[in-house]
N, C-alpha and C positions, 0 to 999 in steps of 0.2 A: 739137467740143470734145475735147481730149485729156485722158487720165487721167495723162499723164506729169507728173513732179514733179522739181524740182531738189533737193528735200529728200530725201535718201536715208538719213535717220536711222532708228534702230530704230523700228518701228511702236509699240512699247510697249503699254500697256493701254488704248488708246483706239481704237475702230474708226473709222478715218479715213474721211471721207465719200467720198473718191475711190476707196478700196479697196472699200467697200460698193457704190458705183456700178458699178465694173467687174465685180464678182461678180454683181450683179443682171442686167446686160446679158448676161453669159455664161450665166447660168441660163435667161434668157428664150430665147435663141437655141438653146441646147442642148436644152431641153425641147420646143421647137417641133417638132423632129424625133424625139427619143427618146420623146416622149409618144405618138407614133404607133407607133414600132417596138416599144417595150416591151410594149404591150398585145397585139400580134399575134405577137411572136416565139414564145411557147409554142404558140400556135395553128398557126403555120407548122411547127414541129417535130412537132407532133401529126399534121399532115396528111402530112408526109414519112415519119415512122417510127413513128407511134402514140405512145401514152402512155409507152412504154419509152424512146423517144428523148428525150422531154421530161425524163424522170427522169435518164437517163444524162448529158444535157447539164448539168443542174444539179449533179449529184453530182460530175462530173469537175472542173468549174470551182471548186467550193467546196473540194474536197480539195486542189487546187493552191494555193489561197489560204492554207489552213491550213499546208501544208508549206513554202511559200516566203514567207509574209507578213512574217516578221521580216527576211528578207534584202532584200526589196523596200523595206521601210521604211527600212533603213539607207541605201539609195540616195536616198530622199526626203530624209533628213536632210542628205545631202551637197550635193544640187543645189537644194533649196528649193522653195517653193510654185509659182512660175511655171513652171519647167522641168518639174516633176512633172505639172502639169495639162496642159501641152502634149504631153508624152510619152504621157499617158493618152489624150488626144484622138486622137493619131496612131495608137495601137494600136487604138482604137475604130473608126477608119476602115477599118483593115485587117480587123478582125473583121467588119464589115458587108460588106466586099468578098467575104470568104470565104463569107458567108451568101448573097450573090448567086450565087456559083458553085454552091452547094448547090441553089439554086432552078433554075438553068439545067440542071445535070446530073442532079438528082434523087438524087445520091449523098450519103447522110447523113454520111459521113466528113468532108466539108468543114465541117459544123456542129461536129463534135467538135474539129476543128483550130482553128476559130474560138474556141471556148470556152477553148482553151489560153491565149489572150491575156487572158482575163477577170481574172486576178489583177492584171495591170498596169493594165488599164482601171479596175477598181474601186478598188484600194488607192491608186494614184497620183493619183486624183482626190479620194476621200473622206477619206483619212487627213490630208493637209495641209489639206483644207477644214475638218475638225473642229479641228485644231490651230490654225488661224488664229483661230478663235473664242476659243481659250484665251489669245490675245494681246490680247484686247479687255477692256473694262471688264466685270468679272464681274456687276455689278448689272444689266447689259443683255443677258445671255445669251439670255433668252427673247425679248426684244423684237427683237434682231437676227436670231435664228433665225426668228422669226415673219415678219419682212419677207421674208427669202429664201424661206421656206416658202410664203408666200402668193403671191409673184411666180412661184415655180416651179410652183405649182398652177395659177395663172391662165394661165401660158404653155403649160401642158400640156392645158388644157381642150379646145382645138380638135383636139389631136393624135389622139385615138381616132377621132373622126368623120372627120377628114381621112385617117387611115390606112385606114379602111374603104373610103372612096371611091377612094383610090389603088389598093387591092388589087382592087376590083371593076372599075375601069377599065383598069388597066395590069399588075396582078400584084404579087407580093411583091418581085420584083427591083427595081422602081421605088420601092417603099417603102423598101428598104434604101439605095437611091441617095439618096433624100430625106434619110434619116438622116445619110448621109455629108456631104452638102452643108451641113446645119445645124451639124454638129459642127465642120467646117472654119471656117465663119464665126464660130462661137462662140469660137474661139481668139483672134480679133483683140483683143477688149477685155482679155483676159488678157495678151497681149503688150504692151499699152499701159500696164499697171500699173507703178508704180515698183518698182525692185528692192528686195526685202525684206532686212533684215539679221538676221532672226531665225534662230537656230541651234537645230536640234532634234537631240538625241542619242538614237540608237536602239541604242547599244552596251551591252547589258545582260549579256553573258556567256551563261550557259546559260538561254536563253529559256524552255524547257519547264518547268524547275524553278520559274521565277517565275510561270508560268501557274497552278501549283498552290499558290501562296502563300495563306495564310489570309485576308489582307486582301481579295484579289480573289474568293475562293471564295464570299463572301456575294452577289456580283453575278453569278456564273457562270450560274446557272439563270435569272436575269432575261433575259440575252441569248440563252441557248439557246431559251427560250420565245418571245422576240421574233423570233428567226430562224425558228422553226417557223411562227408565225402569218404572218409577212411573206411567206414563200415560198408559203404556201398561198393567200393573198389575191392576190398579184401574179403568181404563176406558174401555179398549177393551177386557180384559180377562173375565169379567162377561158376555159380549155378547156371546163369544165363549162357556162359560160354559153353558149358557142357551140352546144353540143348542145341547149340549152333554147330557143335563139332561131332554130331551124330552119336552123342552119348559115350564117346570113347575117352576113358580115363587116361590112356597113354597119350592120345592126341592133346588132351588138356594139359598134361604134365609137360610135354614137349613145347607146347605153345608158351606156357608161362616161363619155362627155362630160357627160351630164346629172348623173351622180353627182359628178363633179369640180366642176361648176358649183355644185351645191347645198352642197358641203362646204367650198369654199375660203374663204368669207366669215368663218368662225370663227377662222382661223389667227392673225390679228393680235391678237385679243382674248385668245386662250389664251396666246400667247407672252408678252404683257405680264403676265398673271396669274402665270405660272410664276416671274417674277422676284421675286414676293412670298414665295416658298417656302412657301405655304400651299395645298397641293394634294393632300395624301395621301388624304383622305376622298373627294374627288371622283374621284380616280384609281381608288380601290378600287371604288366604285360602278360606274364605267365598265367596269372589268375584268369584273365579274360579268355586267353587261348584255351585253357583247360575247361572253362565253362562251355565253350563252343564244341570242344571234343566230347564232353558229356552229352550234349544234345545230339551229336552225330552218332554216339554210341547206341542211342535208342533206335536207330533206323538202319545201320549197316548190318548185313547178315552174311556177306561174303567172307569166307575164312581168311583169305589173304588181306582183304580190307580190314578185318578185325585185328590181324597181326600187325599190320602197318600202323593202325590207329593206336594200338597199345604200346608199340615201341615209341611212337612220337609222344604219346601221353607220358610214358616213363621218363623220357628226356626232359620234356617241358615241366613235368611234375617235380623234378628235383629242384628246379628254380623257384618252386612254390612252397613245397612242404619243408624242405631243409632249412630255409631261412626262418620259417615259423618256429622250428625247434630251437634254433639259436636265439631268436627273439625271446622265447620263453625263458631261456637261461639269463639273458640280460635283465628282463623284467623281474625275475625272481631275485636276482642279485641286488636290485635296487629297492626291493621291498622286504617283506618278512618271508624269507625263502621257503621254509618248510610249509607255511600256510599257502603260499602261492602254488606250490607243486600239487597240493591236494585240491585247491580250488580249480586248478587246471584240469586235473583228472576228473573232477566232478562235472565240469562243463563239457569235456569230451564225451563223457558217458551219457549226459543228457542228450547230446547230439546223436549218439549211437542209438539210443532208445527211440528218439523221434524218427530217425531214418527207418529203423526196423518196423515200427508201428505204421509208418507210411507205406512201406512195402506190403505189409499185411492187409492194410485197408484197401489198397489198389487191387491186390490179388482177390480179395473178397468181392470187390466191385466188378470183377471180370476184366480188368484192364491189364494190358500186356507190358512187356519190358520197355517199350517206347515211352510209356508214362512213368515207369519207375526210374528211368534214367534221369528224368527231370528232378528227382530228389538230389542226385549228384550235382546238377547245375545249381540248385539252391544252396547246397552246402558250400561249394566253392565260392559263390558270390557273397555269402554271408561273411566270410573272412575279410573281404575287402571293404565292407562298410563300417568296420570298427575304426574309430579315430586313433586308437593306440598305435596301430601299425603305421598309419600315415604320418602322425605327428612325431612319434619317437624315432622313426627312421632307423630302428634297431640300435639305438644308443642307450647307454645306461642312464638312469635317472636317479640322481643323488639329492 
């Protein structure tokens, strides 16, 4: 069945079934490979060059995103969703190929060169992805996000376990090859989508002056905190887990697969609830519970205790990070949406850089994970002190 359509009209504010179908298939195929790669990439870098290579890789890519984000987004505005996603996928294939070279040669410089492509990979996929949702019916932001989020999580469930098995049997090079194959295949449903007629304007003049504007300042620390927590849980936490699981890649993969399996069920229910715009109290409670869990994460070393903590964190975390995503869509819709999305990515990347530098500093000072987990606590709490979330209560501002 083809997703092609003879109707090339403006998509408008309705999320057409054929568009959603194409995105769902793309996410399934893409995550089937990247679900394995993303868990083990920081572990790979840690084994090649220690914690400092993992820090340097993250800092370098995020700094490039901040420096060139507005310029890359202007290209997105000119070429549209389909071409942006295809270019992002091609850049991702090259990035994984460079990581294969790093595996073969043992030279960490290939990894840093690979991360130079990260701004293209990330921005040209996620910025038009978010903007596409802004062309849909706003009353279904949460529902549609929940569908893609649930499908993305389910398709990534087998990834960590599969990745661990691939590494044990064939090595990291084969893992990166698997990632390349799935990314290439995932481009097919995007190519079959009808051409969009939506025009996104990214020409704002002096971008940095606008990042400092008062209207966005209320949200700045929300995204800095979210960036801090996100990079701690997705990037540095797997490294710590590996040391706690006796250095077993297969155990790490199985551990993360169980966590994803337990947490994916709630996504659809939470997405639908976000559309009611009655979420602030639940979100606040979840935020403080997550901060306590991050504190506990620094001291628990028992394997079953870590698994239980991660499962509870996954469940509670959905009530925290998912509303943040829907909140961003509402705020972008009430302001200058293309500018807001780039401001959002800039703030997220500033948080990621601060977290990575914090880990590097603590490691250099000889401090262990119990101190590094405190960075996650700070990130979670930063999102709660922003007046935007409290006053807006996830409502549109016209």
